[in-house]
Structure formats: C-alpha cells, structure tokens
MARVOGU-290417 format. One line per 8 residues: number of its first residue (from 1); their letters; for each residue x, y, z of N, C-alpha, C. Coordinates in Angstrom, 1 decimal, m for minus. Atoms other than C-alpha are relative to their C-alpha. Layout:
<rs>
NUM	a	X Y Z X Y Z X Y Z ~ ...
</rs>
This chain:
<rs>
1	xxxxxxxx	0.8 m1.2 0.0 0.0 0.0 0.0 0.9 1.3 0.0 ~ m0.8 m1.1 m0.1 2.8 2.4 0.9 0.7 0.3 m1.4 ~ m0.5 m0.1 1.4 4.4 1.8 m2.6 m1.0 0.6 m0.9 ~ 1.1 m0.5 0.9 1.1 2.6 m4.3 m0.2 1.5 0.3 ~ 0.1 m1.4 m0.4 0.8 5.9 m2.3 1.2 0.8 m0.6 ~ m1.2 m0.6 0.5 4.4 6.8 m3.2 m0.1 0.2 m1.5 ~ 0.2 m0.1 1.5 3.7 6.1 m6.9 m1.0 1.0 m0.4 ~ 1.0 m0.9 0.3 0.6 8.1 m6.8 0.5 1.5 0.2
9	xxxxxxxx	m0.5 m1.3 m0.3 2.3 11.1 m5.2 1.0 0.4 m1.1 ~ m1.0 m0.3 1.0 5.2 10.9 m7.7 m0.7 0.3 m1.3 ~ 0.7 m0.2 1.2 2.8 10.7 m10.6 m0.7 1.4 0.0 ~ 0.7 m1.3 m0.1 0.8 13.7 m9.3 1.0 1.2 m0.1 ~ m1.1 m1.0 0.1 4.1 15.7 m9.0 0.4 0.2 m1.4 ~ m0.4 0.0 1.4 5.1 14.8 m12.5 m1.1 0.7 m0.9 ~ 1.1 m0.6 0.8 1.7 15.8 m13.9 m0.1 1.5 0.2 ~ m0.1 m1.5 m0.3 1.9 19.2 m12.1 1.1 0.6 m0.8
17	xxxxxxxx	m1.1 m0.5 0.7 5.3 19.7 m13.6 m0.3 0.1 m1.5 ~ 0.3 0.0 1.4 4.1 18.8 m17.1 m0.9 1.1 m0.4 ~ 0.9 m1.1 0.3 1.3 21.3 m16.9 0.7 1.3 m0.1 ~ m0.7 m1.2 0.0 3.8 24.0 m16.2 1.3 m0.1 m0.9 ~ m1.2 0.3 0.9 6.3 22.6 m18.8 m0.1 0.9 m1.3 ~ 0.0 m0.8 1.3 7.3 24.3 m22.1 1.0 m0.5 m0.9 ~ m1.0 0.3 1.0 9.0 23.5 m25.3 0.3 1.4 m0.6 ~ m0.4 m1.4 0.4 10.9 26.7 m26.1 0.3 0.0 m1.5
25	xxxxxxxx	m0.4 m0.3 1.4 11.2 28.2 m29.6 1.5 0.4 0.1 ~ m1.4 m0.3 0.1 14.8 28.6 m30.7 0.4 1.4 0.4 ~ m0.4 m1.4 m0.3 15.1 32.4 m30.6 m0.4 0.4 1.4 ~ 0.4 m0.4 m1.4 13.1 32.7 m27.4 0.9 m0.6 1.0 ~ m0.9 0.6 m0.9 15.4 30.3 m25.6 1.4 0.7 m0.1 ~ m1.3 m0.6 0.2 18.6 31.9 m27.1 0.0 1.4 0.7 ~ 0.0 m1.3 m0.7 17.5 35.3 m25.8 0.0 m0.1 1.5 ~ 0.0 0.3 m1.5 16.7 33.9 m22.3 1.4 m0.4 0.5
33	xxxxxxxx	m1.3 0.4 m0.4 20.1 32.3 m22.2 1.0 1.1 0.0 ~ m0.9 m1.1 0.1 21.9 35.4 m23.3 m0.3 1.0 1.2 ~ 0.3 m0.9 m1.1 20.0 37.5 m20.7 0.4 m0.5 1.3 ~ m0.4 0.6 m1.3 20.9 35.0 m18.0 1.5 0.0 0.1 ~ m1.5 m0.1 m0.2 24.6 35.6 m18.7 0.8 m1.2 m0.5 ~ m0.7 1.2 0.5 25.5 32.4 m20.5 0.9 0.2 m1.2 ~ m0.9 m0.2 1.1 27.1 34.0 m23.5 1.4 0.4 0.6 ~ m1.4 m0.2 m0.4 30.9 33.8 m22.9 0.2 m0.6 1.4
41	xxxxxxxx	m0.2 0.6 m1.4 30.3 32.0 m19.5 1.0 m1.2 m0.2 ~ m1.1 1.0 0.0 33.5 29.9 m19.0 0.5 m0.2 m1.5 ~ m0.5 0.0 1.4 34.3 30.7 m22.7 m1.0 m0.7 m1.0 ~ 0.9 0.7 0.9 31.2 29.0 m24.1 m1.0 1.1 m0.5 ~ 0.9 m0.9 0.6 28.7 30.8 m26.4 m1.5 m0.4 0.2 ~ 1.4 0.3 0.0 24.9 30.9 m26.4 m0.2 m1.1 m1.0 ~ 0.1 1.1 1.0 25.3 28.7 m29.5 0.4 m1.3 0.5 ~ m0.4 1.2 m0.6 27.1 26.1 m27.5 m1.2 m0.5 0.9
49	xxxxxxxx	1.1 0.4 m0.8 24.2 26.1 m25.0 m1.2 m0.4 m0.8 ~ 1.1 0.4 0.9 21.6 26.0 m27.7 0.1 m1.3 m0.6 ~ m0.3 1.3 0.7 23.2 23.2 m29.6 m0.2 m1.2 1.0 ~ 0.1 1.1 m1.0 23.6 21.1 m26.4 m1.5 m0.2 0.5 ~ 1.4 0.2 m0.4 20.0 21.8 m25.2 m0.9 m0.6 m1.0 ~ 0.8 0.6 1.1 18.6 20.9 m28.6 0.2 m1.5 0.0 ~ m0.3 1.4 0.1 20.4 17.5 m28.7 m0.3 m0.7 1.3 ~ 0.3 0.7 m1.2 19.7 16.8 m25.0 m1.5 m0.1 0.2
57	xxxxxxxx	1.4 0.0 m0.4 16.0 17.7 m24.7 m1.0 0.5 m1.1 ~ 0.9 m0.6 1.0 14.7 19.3 m27.9 m0.6 1.3 0.5 ~ 0.5 m1.2 m0.6 14.2 22.5 m25.8 m1.2 m0.3 0.9 ~ 1.2 0.4 m0.7 11.6 20.6 m23.8 0.3 0.0 1.5 ~ m0.3 m0.1 m1.4 11.6 21.5 m20.1 m0.5 m1.2 0.8 ~ 0.6 1.1 m0.7 9.6 18.4 m19.2 0.7 m1.4 m0.3 ~ m0.6 1.3 0.5 11.9 15.8 m20.8 0.8 m0.6 1.1 ~ m0.7 0.9 m1.0 13.1 13.0 m18.5 0.6 m1.2 m0.8
65	xxxxxxxx	m0.6 1.2 0.6 15.5 10.3 m19.7 0.6 m0.9 1.1 ~ m0.4 1.0 m1.0 16.2 7.1 m17.7 1.3 m0.7 m0.5 ~ m1.2 0.7 0.4 19.7 5.6 m17.7 0.1 m1.4 0.5 ~ m0.2 1.4 m0.4 20.8 2.0 m17.4 0.5 m0.2 1.5 ~ m0.5 0.0 m1.3 22.5 2.8 m14.1 m1.0 0.3 1.1 ~ 1.1 m0.4 m0.9 19.2 3.8 m12.5 m0.2 1.4 0.2 ~ 0.2 m1.4 m0.1 19.8 7.5 m12.6 m0.9 0.5 m1.1 ~ 0.8 m0.7 1.0 17.7 9.9 m14.6 0.5 1.4 m0.3
73	xxxxxxxx	m0.4 m1.3 0.3 18.3 13.1 m16.4 m1.3 0.9 m0.3 ~ 1.2 m0.8 m0.1 15.9 16.0 m16.1 0.1 1.4 m0.7 ~ 0.2 m1.4 0.5 14.8 19.2 m17.9 0.7 0.3 m1.3 ~ m0.5 m0.5 1.3 16.1 21.2 m20.8 1.5 m0.3 m0.2 ~ m1.5 0.3 0.1 19.8 20.6 m20.0 0.3 m1.5 0.4 ~ m0.1 1.4 m0.3 19.2 16.9 m18.9 1.1 m0.2 1.2 ~ m0.8 0.0 m1.2 20.8 17.3 m15.4 m0.2 m1.3 0.7 ~ 0.0 1.4 m0.5 21.7 13.9 m13.9 m0.3 m0.1 1.5
81	xxxxxxxx	0.4 0.2 m1.5 20.1 12.7 m10.6 1.1 m0.6 0.8 ~ m1.1 0.6 m0.8 23.3 10.9 m9.6 0.9 1.1 0.6 ~ m0.9 m1.1 m0.3 25.2 14.2 m9.5 m0.6 1.3 0.4 ~ 0.4 m1.4 m0.1 23.2 17.4 m9.7 m1.3 0.3 0.7 ~ 1.2 m0.2 m0.6 19.8 16.9 m8.3 m0.5 m1.2 0.7 ~ 0.6 1.1 m0.7 17.7 14.7 m6.0 m1.3 m0.4 m0.5 ~ 1.3 0.5 0.5 14.9 12.6 m7.5 m0.7 m0.8 1.0 ~ 0.6 0.7 m1.1 14.1 10.9 m4.2 0.0 m1.5 m0.2
89	xxxxxxxx	0.0 1.4 0.3 14.8 7.5 m5.8 1.4 m0.6 0.0 ~ m1.3 0.6 0.1 18.4 7.0 m6.6 1.0 0.8 0.9 ~ m1.0 m0.7 m0.7 21.5 7.9 m4.6 0.6 1.2 m0.8 ~ m0.4 m1.2 0.7 22.8 11.4 m5.4 1.1 0.8 0.8 ~ m0.9 m1.0 m0.6 25.6 13.9 m4.7 m0.8 1.3 0.2 ~ 0.9 m1.2 0.0 22.9 16.6 m5.3 0.9 1.3 0.1 ~ m0.9 m1.2 0.0 25.6 19.2 m6.1 m0.6 1.3 m0.2 ~ 0.8 m1.3 0.2 23.0 21.8 m7.1 m1.0 0.2 1.1
97	xxxxxxxx	0.8 m0.1 m1.2 21.1 21.2 m3.8 m1.5 0.3 m0.4 ~ 1.4 m0.3 0.5 17.7 20.9 m5.6 m0.7 m1.4 m0.2 ~ 0.9 1.1 0.4 14.8 18.5 m6.3 0.0 m0.1 m1.5 ~ 0.0 0.2 1.4 15.1 17.1 m9.8 m1.3 0.4 m0.7 ~ 1.3 m0.4 0.6 11.4 17.7 m10.4 m0.2 1.5 m0.2 ~ 0.1 m1.5 0.2 12.0 21.5 m10.1 0.6 0.4 m1.3 ~ m0.6 m0.3 1.3 13.9 21.2 m13.4 m1.0 m0.3 m1.2 ~ 1.0 0.4 1.0 10.7 20.1 m15.3 m1.0 1.1 m0.3
105	xxxxxxxx	0.9 m1.1 0.3 8.9 23.5 m15.5 0.6 1.0 m0.9 ~ m0.4 m1.0 1.0 9.1 26.5 m17.8 1.0 1.0 0.6 ~ m0.9 m1.0 m0.7 11.1 28.5 m15.2 1.4 m0.5 0.0 ~ m1.3 0.5 0.3 14.7 28.2 m16.3 1.1 0.5 1.0 ~ m1.1 m0.6 m0.9 16.6 30.1 m13.5 0.7 m1.2 0.7 ~ m0.6 1.0 m0.8 17.2 27.0 m11.4 0.8 m1.0 m1.0 ~ m0.7 0.8 0.9 18.2 25.0 m14.5 1.3 0.6 m0.4 ~ m1.2 m0.8 0.4 20.6 27.7 m15.6 1.0 0.0 1.1
113	xxxxxxxx	m1.0 0.0 m1.1 22.2 28.0 m12.2 0.7 m1.3 0.2 ~ m0.7 1.3 m0.1 22.8 24.3 m12.0 0.9 m0.3 m1.2 ~ m0.8 0.3 1.2 24.0 24.0 m15.6 1.3 0.8 0.1 ~ m1.2 m0.8 m0.2 26.5 26.8 m14.8 0.9 m0.7 0.9 ~ m0.8 0.8 m0.9 27.7 24.7 m11.9 0.7 m1.2 m0.7 ~ m0.6 1.1 0.8 28.2 21.8 m14.3 1.2 0.5 m0.8 ~ m1.1 m0.6 0.9 30.2 23.9 m16.7 1.2 0.5 0.8 ~ m1.1 m0.5 m0.8 32.2 25.3 m13.9 0.9 m1.1 0.6
121	xxxxxxxx	m0.7 1.2 m0.5 33.3 21.8 m12.9 1.2 m0.3 m1.0 ~ m1.2 0.4 0.7 36.5 20.2 m14.3 m0.3 m0.3 m1.5 ~ 0.3 0.5 1.3 34.7 18.8 m17.4 m0.6 1.1 m0.9 ~ 0.6 m1.0 0.9 33.1 22.0 m18.7 m1.2 m0.6 m0.8 ~ 1.1 0.5 0.8 30.6 21.3 m21.5 0.3 m1.5 m0.5 ~ m0.2 1.4 0.3 32.3 17.9 m22.1 m0.8 m0.9 0.9 ~ 0.9 0.7 m0.8 30.0 16.8 m19.3 m1.2 m0.6 m0.8 ~ 1.1 0.5 0.8 27.4 16.4 m22.0 0.5 m0.6 m1.3
129	xxxxxxxx	m0.5 0.7 1.2 28.2 13.8 m24.6 m0.6 0.5 m1.3 ~ 0.6 m0.6 1.2 25.8 15.4 m27.0 0.7 1.2 m0.5 ~ m0.7 m1.2 0.3 27.8 18.6 m26.9 1.3 m0.4 m0.8 ~ m1.2 0.5 0.6 31.0 16.6 m27.8 m0.3 m0.5 m1.4 ~ 0.3 0.6 1.2 29.3 14.7 m30.6 m0.6 1.0 m1.1 ~ 0.7 m0.9 1.0 27.2 17.5 m32.2 0.4 1.4 0.0 ~ m0.3 m1.5 m0.1 28.5 20.9 m31.1 1.4 0.4 m0.1 ~ m1.4 m0.3 m0.1 32.2 20.9 m30.4 0.6 0.0 m1.4
137	xxxxxxxx	m0.7 m0.1 1.2 34.2 22.1 m33.3 m0.9 0.4 m1.2 ~ 0.9 m0.3 1.1 31.1 23.0 m35.4 m0.3 1.5 0.0 ~ 0.5 m1.4 0.1 29.8 26.3 m36.7 m1.3 0.1 0.7 ~ 1.2 m0.1 m0.8 27.2 27.2 m34.1 m0.8 1.2 m0.3 ~ 0.7 m1.3 0.3 26.1 30.5 m35.6 m1.4 m0.2 m0.5 ~ 1.4 0.3 0.4 23.0 28.8 m37.1 m1.0 0.0 1.1 ~ 0.9 0.1 m1.2 21.6 28.4 m33.6 m0.6 1.4 0.3 ~ 0.3 m1.3 m0.3 21.4 32.2 m33.4 m0.6 0.8 m1.2
145	xxxxxxxx	0.4 m0.7 1.3 20.5 33.1 m37.0 m1.4 0.5 0.1 ~ 1.4 m0.6 0.0 17.5 35.5 m37.2 m0.5 0.3 1.4 ~ 0.5 m0.2 m1.4 17.3 35.9 m33.4 0.3 1.4 0.5 ~ m0.2 m1.4 m0.4 18.4 39.6 m33.3 0.8 0.1 1.3 ~ m0.8 0.0 m1.2 21.1 39.0 m30.8 1.4 0.5 m0.3 ~ m1.4 m0.5 0.2 24.6 40.3 m30.2 1.0 m1.0 0.6 ~ m0.8 1.0 m0.7 26.0 37.1 m28.8 1.3 m0.4 m0.9 ~ m1.2 0.5 0.6 29.5 35.8 m29.6 m0.3 m1.3 m0.7
153	xxxxxxxx	0.2 1.3 0.8 29.7 33.0 m32.2 1.1 m1.0 0.2 ~ m1.2 0.9 m0.1 33.2 31.6 m31.5 m0.1 m0.8 1.3 ~ 0.0 0.9 m1.2 33.1 28.6 m29.1 1.4 m0.2 0.6 ~ m1.2 0.3 m0.6 35.7 27.8 m26.6 0.5 m1.4 m0.5 ~ m0.5 1.3 0.4 38.0 25.0 m27.7 0.5 m0.8 1.2 ~ m0.4 0.8 m1.1 38.5 22.1 m25.3 1.4 m0.6 m0.2 ~ m1.3 0.6 0.1 41.9 20.6 m24.6 m0.2 m1.5 m0.2 ~ 0.2 1.5 0.2 42.1 17.1 m26.1 1.2 m0.7 0.5
</rs>
C-alpha cells in the first residue's frame, strides 16, 4: 500500500510539472540564455548552450531520460540525478542542492544556475556527450541566426 501511495504522489508531482512545462522556440530560448549571462560564460557561447540543449531535450523542459545505471536526467539541460539533483529515488551527490522535479517546469533560472555549476566543474561542456558529438568544433552560428542577438559566435576549444 505504501508503494502505491508513493507512486501516486510521484505521478501527481510529474503531472503538475508537465502542466507548467514548455517547449521553447529557438530564438526565445537563445534570448533567455543570453539575458541569463550564459554568453561567454567559461568561454562558451549561447550557440554552445543552444546546440547542447537541442540535442539533450529538444528544448523541452519536461523531458526526462532514464539511464541503465538507474539515474535519470531532467529538464532542458538533462541534469543527472546521480550528481546534480535529488529525484528521491536514486543515490545522489545533489551538487546543485535541488529536487530534480524542479527542473521540469518553464522556469529556467534553477536549470541555468545548476548548468552553470556543471560547466564550472572540471569537465566544462564535455559533461554532455551530445555537446561533444554534435556541437564541439562545429559552426554554431546557425543556432542564433535570425534571433536579433549580439552574442559571440566563437566557441571555446577544449583541450584534447
């Protein structure tokens, strides 16, 4: 019975988050990221962030992906429950000191603050495999084309 109640509460929380979720349009998200100070943060451009977020979540704040190790990744930047947030299910370092379900709504400030912490770590954007595969070393100016922005286009180069 206790497991059923826990499942019901978790489902209710997810449904509430989905109601407040959003799939951002490209330019709308780019402007938000620029205004949040992500352009040139640790040497990465808004194009880096846009490319990574596209391949991680399709700009969908409600996206959750489950990993073979039992952890899950949450929100627009797919922040992992083993390291960055607490999903109440799997063991976590919870380095961003937050509930993973808080990453599933349209409000991006907590997502951005945690993602900044990820990028500030030793791995930088290489923490996201999708950034390495799809964004690193590529022309990222297309992510900002037509968005009426003044963001830098040159990405930071990682040391190989």
